[in-house]
Structure formats: C-alpha cells, structure tokens
VEXKOLLO-272936 format. One record per residue (C-alpha): residue number from 1; residue in three letters; y, z, x. Coordinates in steps of 0.25 Angstrom, whole numbers. Example, Ala and Ser with C-alpha at 12.3 -4.5 7.8 and 13.67 -1.06 7.14 Angstrom:
residues 2
+-----+------+-------+-------+-------+
: pos : code :     v :     w :     u :
+-----+------+-------+-------+-------+
:   1 :  ALA :   -18 :    31 :    49 :
:   2 :  SER :    -4 :    29 :    55 :
+-----+------+-------+-------+-------+
end
This chain:
residues 466
+-----+------+-------+-------+-------+
: pos : code :     v :     w :     u :
+-----+------+-------+-------+-------+
:   1 :  UNK :   159 :   -34 :   147 :
:   2 :  UNK :   150 :   -35 :   158 :
:   3 :  UNK :   139 :   -27 :   157 :
:   4 :  UNK :   132 :   -30 :   169 :
:   5 :  UNK :   143 :   -30 :   180 :
:   6 :  UNK :   141 :   -33 :   196 :
:   7 :  UNK :   149 :   -27 :   206 :
:   8 :  UNK :   150 :   -35 :   220 :
:   9 :  UNK :   155 :   -29 :   233 :
:  10 :  UNK :   158 :   -34 :   246 :
:  11 :  UNK :   162 :   -32 :   261 :
:  12 :  UNK :   163 :   -43 :   271 :
:  13 :  UNK :   162 :   -32 :   282 :
:  14 :  UNK :   158 :   -18 :   283 :
:  15 :  UNK :   158 :   -15 :   297 :
:  16 :  UNK :   155 :     0 :   295 :
:  17 :  UNK :   144 :    -2 :   286 :
:  18 :  UNK :   149 :     9 :   277 :
:  19 :  UNK :   151 :     0 :   264 :
:  20 :  UNK :   165 :     5 :   260 :
:  21 :  UNK :   173 :    -8 :   256 :
:  22 :  UNK :   161 :   -11 :   247 :
:  23 :  UNK :   161 :     1 :   242 :
:  24 :  UNK :   176 :     1 :   239 :
:  25 :  UNK :   173 :   -12 :   232 :
:  26 :  UNK :   163 :    -6 :   221 :
:  27 :  UNK :   171 :     6 :   220 :
:  28 :  UNK :   182 :    -3 :   214 :
:  29 :  UNK :   173 :   -14 :   207 :
:  30 :  UNK :   166 :    -2 :   200 :
:  31 :  UNK :   180 :     5 :   194 :
:  32 :  UNK :   182 :    -9 :   189 :
:  33 :  UNK :   170 :   -11 :   182 :
:  34 :  UNK :   171 :     5 :   176 :
:  35 :  UNK :   185 :     0 :   172 :
:  36 :  UNK :   180 :   -13 :   163 :
:  37 :  UNK :   169 :    -3 :   158 :
:  38 :  UNK :   159 :   -14 :   166 :
:  39 :  UNK :   145 :    -9 :   169 :
:  40 :  UNK :   143 :   -13 :   183 :
:  41 :  UNK :   127 :   -16 :   185 :
:  42 :  UNK :   126 :   -17 :   200 :
:  43 :  UNK :   136 :   -18 :   212 :
:  44 :  UNK :   132 :   -28 :   222 :
:  45 :  UNK :   137 :   -27 :   237 :
:  46 :  UNK :   138 :   -36 :   251 :
:  47 :  UNK :   142 :   -27 :   260 :
:  48 :  UNK :   146 :   -31 :   274 :
:  49 :  UNK :   145 :   -45 :   268 :
:  50 :  UNK :   154 :   -57 :   270 :
:  51 :  UNK :   157 :   -66 :   257 :
:  52 :  UNK :   164 :   -76 :   266 :
:  53 :  UNK :   153 :   -78 :   276 :
:  54 :  UNK :   138 :   -83 :   273 :
:  55 :  UNK :   132 :   -70 :   273 :
:  56 :  UNK :   122 :   -68 :   262 :
:  57 :  UNK :   128 :   -56 :   252 :
:  58 :  UNK :   114 :   -51 :   246 :
:  59 :  UNK :   121 :   -43 :   233 :
:  60 :  UNK :   130 :   -54 :   231 :
:  61 :  UNK :   119 :   -65 :   228 :
:  62 :  UNK :   112 :   -53 :   222 :
:  63 :  UNK :   123 :   -53 :   211 :
:  64 :  UNK :   124 :   -67 :   209 :
:  65 :  UNK :   109 :   -69 :   206 :
:  66 :  UNK :   111 :   -54 :   195 :
:  67 :  UNK :   124 :   -62 :   188 :
:  68 :  UNK :   116 :   -77 :   188 :
:  69 :  UNK :   102 :   -68 :   182 :
:  70 :  UNK :   111 :   -63 :   173 :
:  71 :  UNK :   111 :   -47 :   177 :
:  72 :  UNK :   126 :   -47 :   179 :
:  73 :  UNK :   138 :   -50 :   171 :
:  74 :  UNK :   151 :   -48 :   179 :
:  75 :  UNK :   156 :   -46 :   194 :
:  76 :  UNK :   164 :   -36 :   199 :
:  77 :  UNK :   171 :   -38 :   213 :
:  78 :  UNK :   182 :   -31 :   219 :
:  79 :  UNK :   189 :   -43 :   224 :
:  80 :  UNK :   183 :   -59 :   222 :
:  81 :  UNK :   182 :   -60 :   237 :
:  82 :  UNK :   173 :   -48 :   237 :
:  83 :  UNK :   161 :   -56 :   229 :
:  84 :  UNK :   165 :   -73 :   234 :
:  85 :  UNK :   174 :   -78 :   246 :
:  86 :  UNK :   166 :   -92 :   245 :
:  87 :  UNK :   171 :  -101 :   235 :
:  88 :  UNK :   157 :  -108 :   233 :
:  89 :  UNK :   151 :   -94 :   230 :
:  90 :  UNK :   161 :   -95 :   218 :
:  91 :  UNK :   157 :  -105 :   213 :
:  92 :  UNK :   142 :  -100 :   213 :
:  93 :  UNK :   149 :   -89 :   206 :
:  94 :  UNK :   154 :   -96 :   195 :
:  95 :  UNK :   142 :  -103 :   190 :
:  96 :  UNK :   134 :   -91 :   192 :
:  97 :  UNK :   143 :   -83 :   182 :
:  98 :  UNK :   144 :   -96 :   175 :
:  99 :  UNK :   130 :   -94 :   172 :
: 100 :  UNK :   127 :   -80 :   170 :
: 101 :  UNK :   142 :   -78 :   161 :
: 102 :  UNK :   148 :   -70 :   172 :
: 103 :  UNK :   164 :   -70 :   169 :
: 104 :  UNK :   167 :   -57 :   176 :
: 105 :  UNK :   172 :   -57 :   190 :
: 106 :  UNK :   179 :   -44 :   191 :
: 107 :  UNK :   186 :   -39 :   203 :
: 108 :  UNK :   195 :   -28 :   206 :
: 109 :  UNK :   206 :   -35 :   210 :
: 110 :  UNK :   203 :   -46 :   197 :
: 111 :  UNK :   193 :   -53 :   188 :
: 112 :  UNK :   187 :   -68 :   189 :
: 113 :  UNK :   183 :   -73 :   177 :
: 114 :  UNK :   172 :   -83 :   181 :
: 115 :  UNK :   171 :   -88 :   168 :
: 116 :  UNK :   183 :   -97 :   166 :
: 117 :  UNK :   191 :  -108 :   173 :
: 118 :  UNK :   203 :   -99 :   176 :
: 119 :  UNK :   194 :   -87 :   183 :
: 120 :  UNK :   184 :   -95 :   191 :
: 121 :  UNK :   199 :  -102 :   196 :
: 122 :  UNK :   203 :   -89 :   200 :
: 123 :  UNK :   190 :   -86 :   207 :
: 124 :  UNK :   189 :   -99 :   215 :
: 125 :  UNK :   203 :   -97 :   221 :
: 126 :  UNK :   201 :   -82 :   224 :
: 127 :  UNK :   189 :   -86 :   232 :
: 128 :  UNK :   198 :   -96 :   238 :
: 129 :  UNK :   207 :   -87 :   244 :
: 130 :  UNK :   195 :   -80 :   248 :
: 131 :  UNK :   190 :   -89 :   256 :
: 132 :  UNK :   202 :   -94 :   261 :
: 133 :  UNK :   204 :   -78 :   265 :
: 134 :  UNK :   190 :   -77 :   272 :
: 135 :  UNK :   192 :   -90 :   280 :
: 136 :  UNK :   205 :   -84 :   285 :
: 137 :  UNK :   200 :   -70 :   288 :
: 138 :  UNK :   188 :   -79 :   295 :
: 139 :  UNK :   199 :   -86 :   304 :
: 140 :  UNK :   206 :   -75 :   307 :
: 141 :  UNK :   193 :   -66 :   311 :
: 142 :  UNK :   188 :   -78 :   320 :
: 143 :  UNK :   203 :   -78 :   326 :
: 144 :  UNK :   203 :   -64 :   329 :
: 145 :  UNK :   188 :   -64 :   335 :
: 146 :  UNK :   194 :   -77 :   346 :
: 147 :  UNK :   206 :   -68 :   350 :
: 148 :  UNK :   197 :   -55 :   352 :
: 149 :  UNK :   187 :   -66 :   360 :
: 150 :  UNK :   198 :   -72 :   368 :
: 151 :  UNK :   203 :   -58 :   371 :
: 152 :  UNK :   189 :   -53 :   374 :
: 153 :  UNK :   190 :   -42 :   364 :
: 154 :  UNK :   179 :   -37 :   355 :
: 155 :  UNK :   178 :   -42 :   341 :
: 156 :  UNK :   171 :   -30 :   336 :
: 157 :  UNK :   161 :   -29 :   328 :
: 158 :  UNK :   147 :   -24 :   330 :
: 159 :  UNK :   146 :   -16 :   342 :
: 160 :  UNK :   139 :   -22 :   354 :
: 161 :  UNK :   129 :   -15 :   361 :
: 162 :  UNK :   134 :    -9 :   374 :
: 163 :  UNK :   149 :    -6 :   367 :
: 164 :  UNK :   156 :     3 :   360 :
: 165 :  UNK :   160 :    -1 :   346 :
: 166 :  UNK :   172 :    -5 :   351 :
: 167 :  UNK :   165 :   -17 :   359 :
: 168 :  UNK :   172 :   -12 :   371 :
: 169 :  UNK :   168 :     1 :   377 :
: 170 :  UNK :   153 :     0 :   384 :
: 171 :  UNK :   142 :    10 :   378 :
: 172 :  UNK :   136 :    15 :   391 :
: 173 :  UNK :   122 :    17 :   384 :
: 174 :  UNK :   122 :     3 :   378 :
: 175 :  UNK :   127 :    -5 :   392 :
: 176 :  UNK :   116 :     1 :   399 :
: 177 :  UNK :   106 :    -3 :   390 :
: 178 :  UNK :   112 :   -18 :   392 :
: 179 :  UNK :   112 :   -18 :   408 :
: 180 :  UNK :    97 :   -12 :   406 :
: 181 :  UNK :    94 :   -25 :   398 :
: 182 :  UNK :   102 :   -33 :   407 :
: 183 :  UNK :    96 :   -29 :   418 :
: 184 :  UNK :    82 :   -29 :   413 :
: 185 :  UNK :    83 :   -44 :   409 :
: 186 :  UNK :    90 :   -49 :   421 :
: 187 :  UNK :    77 :   -41 :   428 :
: 188 :  UNK :    68 :   -50 :   421 :
: 189 :  UNK :    64 :   -41 :   410 :
: 190 :  UNK :    63 :   -46 :   395 :
: 191 :  UNK :    70 :   -43 :   383 :
: 192 :  UNK :    59 :   -40 :   375 :
: 193 :  UNK :    56 :   -29 :   385 :
: 194 :  UNK :    71 :   -23 :   387 :
: 195 :  UNK :    71 :   -23 :   370 :
: 196 :  UNK :    57 :   -15 :   369 :
: 197 :  UNK :    60 :    -6 :   381 :
: 198 :  UNK :    75 :    -3 :   375 :
: 199 :  UNK :    68 :    -1 :   361 :
: 200 :  UNK :    58 :     8 :   367 :
: 201 :  UNK :    69 :    17 :   375 :
: 202 :  UNK :    77 :    20 :   360 :
: 203 :  UNK :    88 :     8 :   366 :
: 204 :  UNK :    95 :     3 :   352 :
: 205 :  UNK :   103 :   -10 :   352 :
: 206 :  UNK :   117 :    -8 :   345 :
: 207 :  UNK :   113 :   -14 :   330 :
: 208 :  UNK :    97 :   -14 :   328 :
: 209 :  UNK :    85 :    -6 :   330 :
: 210 :  UNK :    80 :   -13 :   342 :
: 211 :  UNK :    82 :   -22 :   353 :
: 212 :  UNK :    79 :   -37 :   351 :
: 213 :  UNK :    77 :   -47 :   361 :
: 214 :  UNK :    87 :   -59 :   356 :
: 215 :  UNK :    99 :   -46 :   354 :
: 216 :  UNK :    97 :   -39 :   367 :
: 217 :  UNK :    96 :   -56 :   373 :
: 218 :  UNK :   111 :   -57 :   366 :
: 219 :  UNK :   117 :   -44 :   371 :
: 220 :  UNK :   113 :   -47 :   384 :
: 221 :  UNK :   118 :   -59 :   387 :
: 222 :  UNK :   131 :   -56 :   378 :
: 223 :  UNK :   145 :   -60 :   386 :
: 224 :  UNK :   148 :   -45 :   379 :
: 225 :  UNK :   141 :   -38 :   390 :
: 226 :  UNK :   148 :   -43 :   402 :
: 227 :  UNK :   162 :   -43 :   396 :
: 228 :  UNK :   163 :   -57 :   391 :
: 229 :  UNK :   169 :   -59 :   376 :
: 230 :  UNK :   161 :   -69 :   370 :
: 231 :  UNK :   166 :   -80 :   357 :
: 232 :  UNK :   156 :   -87 :   350 :
: 233 :  UNK :   146 :   -87 :   360 :
: 234 :  UNK :   157 :   -89 :   372 :
: 235 :  UNK :   163 :   -81 :   381 :
: 236 :  UNK :   180 :   -84 :   380 :
: 237 :  UNK :   183 :   -70 :   386 :
: 238 :  UNK :   182 :   -59 :   396 :
: 239 :  UNK :   181 :   -46 :   387 :
: 240 :  UNK :   189 :   -34 :   387 :
: 241 :  UNK :   176 :   -24 :   388 :
: 242 :  UNK :   168 :   -21 :   399 :
: 243 :  UNK :   155 :   -27 :   402 :
: 244 :  UNK :   141 :   -22 :   402 :
: 245 :  UNK :   135 :   -31 :   411 :
: 246 :  UNK :   140 :   -38 :   422 :
: 247 :  UNK :   142 :   -53 :   423 :
: 248 :  UNK :   130 :   -55 :   432 :
: 249 :  UNK :   120 :   -48 :   423 :
: 250 :  UNK :   128 :   -55 :   410 :
: 251 :  UNK :   125 :   -69 :   419 :
: 252 :  UNK :   110 :   -66 :   421 :
: 253 :  UNK :   105 :   -60 :   408 :
: 254 :  UNK :   113 :   -75 :   401 :
: 255 :  UNK :   106 :   -82 :   412 :
: 256 :  UNK :    93 :   -75 :   408 :
: 257 :  UNK :    92 :   -74 :   392 :
: 258 :  UNK :   100 :   -86 :   390 :
: 259 :  UNK :    88 :   -94 :   399 :
: 260 :  UNK :    82 :  -106 :   389 :
: 261 :  UNK :    69 :  -103 :   396 :
: 262 :  UNK :    69 :   -89 :   393 :
: 263 :  UNK :    57 :   -86 :   385 :
: 264 :  UNK :    64 :   -77 :   372 :
: 265 :  UNK :    51 :   -74 :   364 :
: 266 :  UNK :    39 :   -71 :   373 :
: 267 :  UNK :    29 :   -60 :   370 :
: 268 :  UNK :    28 :   -47 :   378 :
: 269 :  UNK :    23 :   -48 :   391 :
: 270 :  UNK :    10 :   -40 :   394 :
: 271 :  UNK :     7 :   -45 :   409 :
: 272 :  UNK :    16 :   -39 :   420 :
: 273 :  UNK :    14 :   -52 :   429 :
: 274 :  UNK :    16 :   -62 :   419 :
: 275 :  UNK :    21 :   -75 :   427 :
: 276 :  UNK :    17 :   -69 :   441 :
: 277 :  UNK :     4 :   -72 :   445 :
: 278 :  UNK :    -3 :   -86 :   449 :
: 279 :  UNK :   -18 :   -90 :   452 :
: 280 :  UNK :   -22 :   -93 :   467 :
: 281 :  UNK :   -31 :  -105 :   463 :
: 282 :  UNK :   -22 :  -115 :   454 :
: 283 :  UNK :   -10 :  -106 :   455 :
: 284 :  UNK :    -7 :  -106 :   441 :
: 285 :  UNK :    -1 :   -94 :   435 :
: 286 :  UNK :   -10 :   -82 :   430 :
: 287 :  UNK :    -8 :   -79 :   415 :
: 288 :  UNK :   -11 :   -68 :   406 :
: 289 :  UNK :   -25 :   -67 :   402 :
: 290 :  UNK :   -28 :   -55 :   394 :
: 291 :  UNK :   -45 :   -52 :   393 :
: 292 :  UNK :   -44 :   -44 :   381 :
: 293 :  UNK :   -36 :   -34 :   375 :
: 294 :  UNK :   -34 :   -25 :   387 :
: 295 :  UNK :   -39 :   -34 :   399 :
: 296 :  UNK :   -27 :   -39 :   406 :
: 297 :  UNK :   -27 :   -52 :   416 :
: 298 :  UNK :   -20 :   -64 :   420 :
: 299 :  UNK :   -26 :   -78 :   424 :
: 300 :  UNK :   -25 :   -90 :   428 :
: 301 :  UNK :   -27 :  -100 :   414 :
: 302 :  UNK :   -31 :  -113 :   413 :
: 303 :  UNK :   -27 :  -123 :   401 :
: 304 :  UNK :   -15 :  -129 :   395 :
: 305 :  UNK :    -3 :  -121 :   397 :
: 306 :  UNK :    -8 :  -114 :   410 :
: 307 :  UNK :   -15 :  -123 :   419 :
: 308 :  UNK :   -21 :  -113 :   427 :
: 309 :  UNK :   -36 :  -113 :   434 :
: 310 :  UNK :   -40 :  -102 :   427 :
: 311 :  UNK :   -47 :   -96 :   438 :
: 312 :  UNK :   -39 :   -82 :   440 :
: 313 :  UNK :   -40 :   -70 :   431 :
: 314 :  UNK :   -35 :   -55 :   436 :
: 315 :  UNK :   -32 :   -43 :   429 :
: 316 :  UNK :   -19 :   -40 :   425 :
: 317 :  UNK :   -19 :   -24 :   427 :
: 318 :  UNK :   -22 :   -22 :   440 :
: 319 :  UNK :   -15 :   -35 :   445 :
: 320 :  UNK :    -1 :   -30 :   437 :
: 321 :  UNK :    -3 :   -16 :   446 :
: 322 :  UNK :    -6 :   -23 :   458 :
: 323 :  UNK :     6 :   -32 :   458 :
: 324 :  UNK :    14 :   -22 :   453 :
: 325 :  UNK :    12 :   -13 :   465 :
: 326 :  UNK :    16 :   -25 :   474 :
: 327 :  UNK :    27 :   -27 :   469 :
: 328 :  UNK :    33 :   -13 :   469 :
: 329 :  UNK :    28 :   -11 :   482 :
: 330 :  UNK :    37 :   -25 :   487 :
: 331 :  UNK :    48 :   -17 :   481 :
: 332 :  UNK :    49 :    -9 :   491 :
: 333 :  UNK :    47 :   -19 :   504 :
: 334 :  UNK :    60 :   -21 :   511 :
: 335 :  UNK :    58 :   -34 :   510 :
: 336 :  UNK :    59 :   -35 :   493 :
: 337 :  UNK :    72 :   -28 :   497 :
: 338 :  UNK :    76 :   -39 :   505 :
: 339 :  UNK :    74 :   -49 :   496 :
: 340 :  UNK :    81 :   -43 :   483 :
: 341 :  UNK :    93 :   -39 :   491 :
: 342 :  UNK :    94 :   -53 :   496 :
: 343 :  UNK :    91 :   -60 :   480 :
: 344 :  UNK :   104 :   -48 :   475 :
: 345 :  UNK :   113 :   -56 :   485 :
: 346 :  UNK :   111 :   -69 :   478 :
: 347 :  UNK :   113 :   -60 :   464 :
: 348 :  UNK :   128 :   -63 :   464 :
: 349 :  UNK :   125 :   -78 :   460 :
: 350 :  UNK :   119 :   -74 :   447 :
: 351 :  UNK :   131 :   -75 :   439 :
: 352 :  UNK :   134 :   -87 :   444 :
: 353 :  UNK :   120 :   -93 :   442 :
: 354 :  UNK :   121 :   -87 :   428 :
: 355 :  UNK :   135 :   -93 :   425 :
: 356 :  UNK :   130 :  -106 :   429 :
: 357 :  UNK :   116 :  -106 :   422 :
: 358 :  UNK :   124 :  -104 :   410 :
: 359 :  UNK :   135 :  -115 :   413 :
: 360 :  UNK :   122 :  -125 :   414 :
: 361 :  UNK :   116 :  -120 :   402 :
: 362 :  UNK :   127 :  -121 :   393 :
: 363 :  UNK :   129 :  -135 :   401 :
: 364 :  UNK :   113 :  -139 :   399 :
: 365 :  UNK :   118 :  -134 :   382 :
: 366 :  UNK :   128 :  -146 :   383 :
: 367 :  UNK :   121 :  -157 :   388 :
: 368 :  UNK :   112 :  -154 :   377 :
: 369 :  UNK :   121 :  -155 :   367 :
: 370 :  UNK :   128 :  -167 :   371 :
: 371 :  UNK :   113 :  -174 :   373 :
: 372 :  UNK :   112 :  -169 :   357 :
: 373 :  UNK :   124 :  -174 :   352 :
: 374 :  UNK :   119 :  -187 :   358 :
: 375 :  UNK :   131 :  -189 :   368 :
: 376 :  UNK :   121 :  -191 :   381 :
: 377 :  UNK :   107 :  -196 :   382 :
: 378 :  UNK :    95 :  -187 :   385 :
: 379 :  UNK :    95 :  -196 :   398 :
: 380 :  UNK :   109 :  -190 :   399 :
: 381 :  UNK :   106 :  -178 :   396 :
: 382 :  UNK :    92 :  -176 :   405 :
: 383 :  UNK :   100 :  -181 :   415 :
: 384 :  UNK :   111 :  -171 :   413 :
: 385 :  UNK :   102 :  -158 :   413 :
: 386 :  UNK :    95 :  -161 :   424 :
: 387 :  UNK :   105 :  -154 :   432 :
: 388 :  UNK :   108 :  -143 :   424 :
: 389 :  UNK :    94 :  -140 :   423 :
: 390 :  UNK :    92 :  -140 :   438 :
: 391 :  UNK :   103 :  -130 :   438 :
: 392 :  UNK :    99 :  -121 :   429 :
: 393 :  UNK :    85 :  -121 :   434 :
: 394 :  UNK :    90 :  -118 :   447 :
: 395 :  UNK :    99 :  -106 :   442 :
: 396 :  UNK :    88 :  -101 :   434 :
: 397 :  UNK :    79 :   -97 :   446 :
: 398 :  UNK :    90 :   -93 :   453 :
: 399 :  UNK :    93 :   -83 :   444 :
: 400 :  UNK :    79 :   -79 :   440 :
: 401 :  UNK :    79 :   -76 :   455 :
: 402 :  UNK :    89 :   -66 :   453 :
: 403 :  UNK :    86 :   -60 :   441 :
: 404 :  UNK :    70 :   -57 :   447 :
: 405 :  UNK :    77 :   -49 :   458 :
: 406 :  UNK :    86 :   -40 :   448 :
: 407 :  UNK :    72 :   -35 :   442 :
: 408 :  UNK :    70 :   -27 :   455 :
: 409 :  UNK :    84 :   -21 :   455 :
: 410 :  UNK :    83 :    -5 :   458 :
: 411 :  UNK :    68 :    -9 :   462 :
: 412 :  UNK :    68 :   -14 :   477 :
: 413 :  UNK :    64 :    -3 :   485 :
: 414 :  UNK :    60 :     6 :   475 :
: 415 :  UNK :    47 :     1 :   470 :
: 416 :  UNK :    41 :    14 :   469 :
: 417 :  UNK :    51 :    18 :   458 :
: 418 :  UNK :    49 :     5 :   450 :
: 419 :  UNK :    34 :     8 :   452 :
: 420 :  UNK :    37 :    21 :   444 :
: 421 :  UNK :    43 :    14 :   434 :
: 422 :  UNK :    35 :     2 :   433 :
: 423 :  UNK :    28 :     6 :   421 :
: 424 :  UNK :    41 :     8 :   411 :
: 425 :  UNK :    46 :    -6 :   415 :
: 426 :  UNK :    43 :   -16 :   404 :
: 427 :  UNK :    34 :   -27 :   407 :
: 428 :  UNK :    44 :   -38 :   410 :
: 429 :  UNK :    52 :   -29 :   418 :
: 430 :  UNK :    40 :   -27 :   428 :
: 431 :  UNK :    37 :   -41 :   428 :
: 432 :  UNK :    50 :   -44 :   432 :
: 433 :  UNK :    50 :   -35 :   444 :
: 434 :  UNK :    38 :   -40 :   449 :
: 435 :  UNK :    44 :   -55 :   446 :
: 436 :  UNK :    55 :   -51 :   455 :
: 437 :  UNK :    47 :   -48 :   467 :
: 438 :  UNK :    32 :   -56 :   464 :
: 439 :  UNK :    34 :   -72 :   463 :
: 440 :  UNK :    19 :   -73 :   459 :
: 441 :  UNK :     6 :   -67 :   464 :
: 442 :  UNK :    -7 :   -76 :   467 :
: 443 :  UNK :   -19 :   -71 :   461 :
: 444 :  UNK :   -33 :   -75 :   468 :
: 445 :  UNK :   -46 :   -75 :   461 :
: 446 :  UNK :   -53 :   -63 :   460 :
: 447 :  UNK :   -62 :   -60 :   472 :
: 448 :  UNK :   -74 :   -51 :   464 :
: 449 :  UNK :   -74 :   -59 :   451 :
: 450 :  UNK :   -86 :   -52 :   446 :
: 451 :  UNK :   -85 :   -40 :   440 :
: 452 :  UNK :   -77 :   -32 :   451 :
: 453 :  UNK :   -65 :   -26 :   444 :
: 454 :  UNK :   -57 :   -22 :   455 :
: 455 :  UNK :   -42 :   -29 :   456 :
: 456 :  UNK :   -41 :   -38 :   470 :
: 457 :  UNK :   -28 :   -35 :   475 :
: 458 :  UNK :   -32 :   -47 :   486 :
: 459 :  UNK :   -29 :   -55 :   472 :
: 460 :  UNK :   -14 :   -56 :   472 :
: 461 :  UNK :    -5 :   -63 :   482 :
: 462 :  UNK :     8 :   -60 :   478 :
: 463 :  UNK :    21 :   -69 :   480 :
: 464 :  UNK :    31 :   -61 :   482 :
: 465 :  UNK :    45 :   -66 :   476 :
: 466 :  UNK :    54 :   -56 :   486 :
+-----+------+-------+-------+-------+
end
C-alpha cells in the first residue's frame, strides 16, 4: 500500500482567480485517498495553467522531482487529463515511474497501472484522446475569435483600459486619462514624462502598480481607441464599441510613436533649451556643458561628434528664464495668433498624411523582405526604396510642423495663464511649447567675459518659427 501519496490538481482557466475548480478536484481526490486508506504526503496545485500549452507548470515539475527522488510512491488526480494532455509528457512520466517504482496512477474516474503493458496502453489511449480534444477545442476557440473579430465584437478576457468589463461601455475617468496622454504626446511631450506625471498624481493603469513607457505606447496606438477591431495585428472591421479618440488623433499617435527614428530609451532631459541654441561664431548647436554639480551651462563643443569651435558658453538658468519670458510674451501677440490659425487650417490633412506614412512604411518593410528572400538584388532594393524614403521624409516633415503647433493649443493669446501653470508643466512639455514658437536662438559672445556675472540679454538673437 502506498505510504507517501501525491495529489495533483490543475485547472486551465480561472478568470475569477477564486480557485474553486482546483478546490473541488482536491476534495474529490482526498475522499478517494481516504476510502483506500492511502496517506497523502503533499498536494501539488497548478491553478489557471494549461497542460496543453507551453506554459510552465511549477507544481507538476516539483512533483516529478519528488517522484524521481523516491519521496512519492503514488499519484492521485481527478482525471488523467488534469495531469497530462501531451503524449510526449506521458512517455516522460512512464520512464520516471519505472525508475522510481511507481505503479499507481489513481483518478476519481478510473485507475491506470503504469507497471504493465496493458496499463501503459490504456494511458496512451486516454492521453491521445485528451490531445485530440485539446486540438478540437483550440480550433473552436480560434474560429469563435475570428467570427467575433469579423463582427467587430469584443472577444472577452481582461478589461481594456478606458472601458468597463463588457469592453463596450466607456469608463469616463480612464477615457479622460487616455485623451490627456494622447494630446500631450501629439504636443511633443515624452512618454517617460507622462508616465512619471500620472504616477505622481496617483493615476493607475488597469492591471499594474505604475505606468511604464511600453504599455502606455501600446495603449495609445491601439486601434481599439479609434473604434477599430484588430485581429492578429491587422484591423479587419469597425468595432461595435464607441471610440475614445478621433481618427485624426489615432493617426497622429501612430505616426509619432511608430517612427523608426524616434528614440525609445533616453536619459531624462534636464536642459530646457535642448536643441534650440546655435553658436554665432560657427553656427554649430550648443550642448549641455555642466560646470560642477550645481552650475548648468550651454556651450559650443569641439571634438569628435561635435564639430564646434568651443568659443561660446552661457549660463543655463538666466538664459532659460529669459527665453521663456520671450516665448510667453510672444504667445499674446496677434501675429502669432494669425500664424497658428493658418497652420490649423491645414491640419485637416494630418490623417491623410499619417495614413500615407503607414502605407509607405509597410511598403518599405515588404521591399526589405524581398531583398532578404533574394528575390531582388541590392541595387534594385536601393533604387526602389529611394522614392519611398523621400515620401516618408516629406510627410514626416509636414506632420511635425502640424504637431509643433498642437503644443500651443489653448495657450495662444493666453500667455498669462500659461505663465501661471509653467512651473507645474513637465520639462518635455515646456520644451515642446518653446520649440513650437522658437526655431532657434543664436548666442553671441559674452561682452563682459572677465568677472561680470550679469546676464547680457543682447547676447540672444531669437529666430522665431511663428
């Protein structure tokens, strides 16, 4: 009679995470052990894990290790398919059982004796039928998902952010978060900055403790948000749920967040005027040049990777304050209001530009696949990609111009209100607003290079974008 019995229980799907399925299996297995007078040494439970998928079953592996070590001398399961659903796994178990001297594989629905040929044959038949049922179930589920996708319906599962568990009803508070994030990305703000801000404000994602860049990016480019049904990475139908974002917003977000030139990993920016300053002597860009732990400055830098003259340096703090004041003042001018109004009149083309960009990028990927499969030569690949690259560059340039203007939405002719909010805005948002107005600023040499710490405003020559 077995002296150290293992009970194994598993359920493939436990959406409510209440473990009721495995609890019922354990209760029936305990009753079977008690009826036979077997002593249960340990219960091994894998909840919400499929035996047919490639998912790891830690409790099952631990039980096999214990059997191999001679710590268990029998196994009780509710049914054989709770333990195995792959013929290859059965063969592994037969080998382990033979080595360890295990004879008894008991189940509530019938025993299998692994110590003789007839018992092993019966086990193989049972597992073969279980594998067939899994294949049939997989086909039924796949077909069901295809039908749901074609009809534009929600397939079920985890609640999508922005919607109620039914997948169709908008959750207003989360929809407002999505719209805010979308507008901020379009305005030029970084995903890192938005994640940090949401975390600081206590705004939580659907199934995590904090916001991170990749999930936020995937959320914002999801076709679901513009009312489209996606299946296996392709939009195949109009969804039967209401959209949260407009098609124009969705197109712009995809263009910005799928741009191959976009850097996805970068250090947090600490210099407001990054990329906006030029040297008056050589025309090179000014870079951050810290002078100690507390002194920030911008300077023209020479050497590999820079190519400047190293002849201009300016303290960062007073320069940033001065240019910020200039920009906030300019926001209240009628000239800027007229320029941005003209720009917005052209923004109706943003969706067309974004869709054209998506098409060109797909065509470029297809072209690369042809070259990779050696269906075209390198010369043919280079010749074919040139006009595509030119179209992508032109469309991207036009969209960036439109997106820069979006950074000013609500602030044109309202510089005083923006000034009151300025210190609370993330640095990347401040930079985007300034870059929407200022093309660059030329920095002249210091007229008082010796000793004077007074910031000379005449050193700054702004070149306005609008």
